[in-house]
C-alpha positions in Angstrom: -8.0 44.0 -82.6 -9.9 40.9 -83.6 -6.6 39.1 -84.1 -5.5 40.0 -80.5 -8.8 38.8 -79.0 -8.4 35.5 -81.0 -4.8 35.2 -79.6 -6.1 35.6 -76.0 -8.8 33.0 -76.5 -6.2 30.5 -77.9 -3.9 31.1 -75.0 -6.8 30.5 -72.5 -7.7 27.2 -74.2 -4.0 26.1 -74.0 -3.8 27.0 -70.3 -7.0 25.0 -69.5 -5.7 22.0 -71.5 -2.4 22.2 -69.6 -4.2 22.3 -66.2 -6.3 19.3 -67.2 -3.4 17.2 -68.3 -1.5 18.2 -65.1 -4.4 17.1 -62.9 -4.8 13.9 -64.7 -1.1 13.1 -64.2 -1.4 14.0 -60.5 -4.4 11.7 -60.0 -2.5 9.0 -61.7 0.4 9.3 -59.4 -1.8 9.4 -56.3 -3.7 6.2 -57.4 -0.4 4.5 -58.2 0.9 5.5 -54.7 -2.3 4.1 -53.0 -2.1 0.8 -55.0 1.6 0.4 -54.0 0.5 -0.2 -50.4 -1.5 -3.2 -51.4 -0.5 -6.6 -52.8 -2.2 -8.2 -55.7 -4.8 -9.8 -53.4 -5.6 -6.6 -51.6 -3.9 -7.5 -48.2 -1.5 -5.2 -46.4 2.2 -5.5 -47.0 2.8 -6.8 -43.4 3.3 -10.4 -44.2 2.0 -13.4 -42.2 5.6 -14.2 -41.5 6.2 -10.9 -39.8 3.0 -11.2 -37.8 4.1 -14.6 -36.6 7.5 -13.1 -35.6 5.8 -10.4 -33.6 3.4 -12.8 -31.9 6.4 -15.0 -31.0 8.2 -12.0 -29.5 5.1 -11.1 -27.5 4.9 -14.7 -26.1 8.6 -14.7 -25.2 8.4 -11.3 -23.4 5.2 -12.4 -21.6 6.9 -15.6 -20.4 9.9 -13.5 -19.2 7.5 -11.0 -17.5 5.8 -14.0 -15.8 9.1 -15.3 -14.5 10.0 -11.8 -13.3 6.7 -11.4 -11.4 7.1 -14.9 -9.8 10.6 -14.1 -8.8 9.4 -10.8 -7.3 6.7 -12.6 -5.3 9.3 -15.1 -3.9 11.8 -12.4 -3.1 9.2 -10.4 -1.2 8.3 -13.5 0.9 12.0 -14.2 1.7 12.5 -10.6 2.9 9.5 -11.0 5.2 10.9 -14.3 6.6 14.3 -12.9 7.1 12.7 -10.0 9.0 10.9 -12.4 11.3 14.1 -14.3 12.0 15.8 -11.0 13.0 12.9 -10.2 15.3 13.3 -13.6 17.0 17.0 -12.6 17.6 15.8 -9.2 18.9 17.8 -7.5 16.1 15.0 -5.0 15.4 16.9 -2.7 13.2 17.8 -5.5 10.8 14.2 -6.7 11.0 12.9 -3.3 10.1 15.2 -3.1 7.1 14.0 -6.4 5.7 10.4 -5.5 6.2 11.0 -2.3 4.2 12.4 -4.3 1.3 9.4 -6.7 1.5 7.1 -3.7 1.3 8.7 -2.7 -2.0 7.2 -6.0 -3.4 4.0 -5.9 -1.3 3.1 -2.2 -0.8 -0.4 -2.9 0.4 0.3 -5.7 2.9 -0.9 -4.7 6.3 1.1 -7.4 8.1 4.4 -5.9 6.8 3.4 -2.5 8.1 2.5 -4.0 11.4 5.8 -5.7 11.7 7.6 -2.6 10.7 5.9 -0.7 13.5 6.7 -3.3 16.0 10.4 -3.3 14.9 10.6 0.5 15.2 8.9 0.6 18.6 11.2 -2.0 20.0 14.3 -0.5 18.5 13.3 2.9 20.1 13.6 1.4 23.6 17.3 1.0 23.2 17.8 4.6 22.1 19.1 6.8 25.0 18.5 10.2 23.4 14.9 11.3 24.2 14.1 13.1 21.0 15.4 10.3 18.8 13.5 7.7 20.8 10.3 9.7 20.5 10.8 10.2 16.8 11.1 6.4 16.3 8.0 5.8 18.4 6.0 8.4 16.3 7.2 6.7 13.2 6.0 3.4 14.5 2.6 5.0 15.0 2.5 5.9 11.3 3.2 2.3 10.3 0.4 1.1 12.6 -2.0 3.6 11.2 -1.2 2.5 7.7 -1.8 -1.1 8.6 -5.2 -0.1 10.0 -6.0 1.8 6.8 -5.3 -1.4 4.9 -7.2 -3.6 7.3 -9.6 -1.9 9.7 -10.2 -5.2 11.6 -6.5 -5.9 12.4 -6.8 -6.5 16.1 -3.0 -6.9 16.8 -2.4 -3.5 15.4 -5.0 -1.8 17.6 -3.4 -3.5 20.7 0.2 -2.5 19.7 -0.9 1.0 19.0 -2.7 1.4 22.3 0.3 0.1 24.2 2.5 2.6 22.4 0.2 5.4 23.2 -0.3 4.4 26.8 3.2 3.5 28.0 5.6 5.2 25.6 4.0 8.4 24.3 1.8 9.3 27.3 -1.3 9.7 25.2 -3.9 7.8 27.2 -6.9 9.2 25.4 -5.5 8.0 22.1 -4.8 4.6 23.8 -8.4 4.5 24.9 -9.7 5.2 21.4 -7.5 2.5 19.9 -8.3 -0.2 22.5 -12.1 0.4 22.2 -11.8 -0.3 18.5 -10.2 -3.7 19.3 -12.9 -4.4 22.0 -15.6 -3.8 19.4 -14.3 -6.8 17.6 -13.3 -8.9 20.6 -15.1 -7.8 23.8 -13.6 -10.5 25.9 -9.9 -9.8 25.1 -8.4 -9.8 28.6 -5.2 -8.0 27.7 -7.2 -5.3 25.9 -9.5 -4.9 28.9 -6.4 -4.3 31.2 -5.2 -1.5 28.8 -8.7 0.0 28.8 -8.9 0.0 32.6 -5.5 1.6 32.9 -6.4 4.3 30.4 -9.7 4.9 32.1 -8.0 5.3 35.5 -5.3 7.6 34.2 -7.8 9.9 32.5 -9.9 10.1 35.7 -12.7 7.7 34.7 -12.4 5.7 37.9 -15.9 4.2 37.7 -15.3 2.9 34.2 -11.9 1.5 35.3 -13.5 -0.4 38.2 -16.2 -1.7 36.0 -13.6 -3.0 33.5 -11.7 -4.7 36.3 -14.9 -6.3 37.5 -15.5 -7.6 34.0 -12.0 -9.2 33.9 -12.6 -10.8 37.3 -15.9 -12.2 36.0 -14.9 -13.6 32.6 -11.2 -14.4 32.9 -10.2 -18.1 33.3 -6.7 -17.1 34.1 -6.2 -17.0 37.9 -3.3 -14.6 37.7 -5.2 -12.2 35.6 -8.2 -12.4 38.0 -5.9 -11.7 41.0 -4.2 -8.8 39.2 -7.6 -7.3 38.2 -8.9 -7.6 41.8 -5.7 -6.0 43.2 -6.0 -3.0 40.8 -9.7 -2.6 41.4 -9.3 -2.6 45.2 -6.5 -0.1 44.9 -8.7 2.3 42.9 -11.6 1.9 45.2 -9.4 2.7 48.2 -8.1 5.8 46.6 -4.8 4.3 45.5 -3.2 4.3 42.0 -3.6 1.8 39.3 -0.5 -0.2 38.5 
C-alpha cells in the first residue's frame, strides 16, 4: 500500500514538472514571436523607404484628384454656357438638357435651377397636348421652388414663378403670394407691381388693384408703363376688366 502511494506521488511530481517545462517553452515561443515584429533598434518593420513610397503615392493621387476636380468645375461651367447659348437660339429643350448636366457638377446652384425652370416653361408653350404642357409647367414650378430653397432672395425666380402661376397655370393666389415676396425685397419693381395688380383684380381685390396701379403711376419713370397703369386702373374703376 505504501509503495502504491509512493508511486502516485512520484507520478504527480513528474506531471507538474512536465507542465512547468511546457509553459516555459510556450512563454519562450510567445516572446520570440513578439520580438520578431521588432528590429534591433525597436522600430516597426515598415521601413522608411516604404513610408516614403506610400507618401509619394498619396501625393500623386491627390494631384490627380485635384486635376479631376478642376476639370469637373470647368465642365460644369461649359454646360451652363452651352445651355445659355441654346436659350438665345430659343432651343429650350437643348438648353434644359445642358442645364441638367451642369447641375450634376453644381447640385446646389440656384441659377441652374432657375434656368432649368425657364427652359421647361418656354418649351411647354410649344406643346399642343394640354396634359403634357401642364406637366412641363408643373415641373418648371418644382425647379423654381428648388432655386428659392437655395436662395430665398432670388428675385428673378419669384417673378418667373408668379408669371407661371398667373398666366399659365391659372393660380392667381399663388401668383400673388410669390410676387409679394419679390416686392418685399424690391417694393418699386414696376413689372412685379403689374403682376400684383392683375392678381388682385382677378381674385376680386379691386381696391388693392387700383391702389397698386396708382402706385405705378406715381413712381414709374416709364411713360408707357404709366399710361398702361392708368388705362387698367380706369377700366377697373368703371367696372371693366383688367387687361
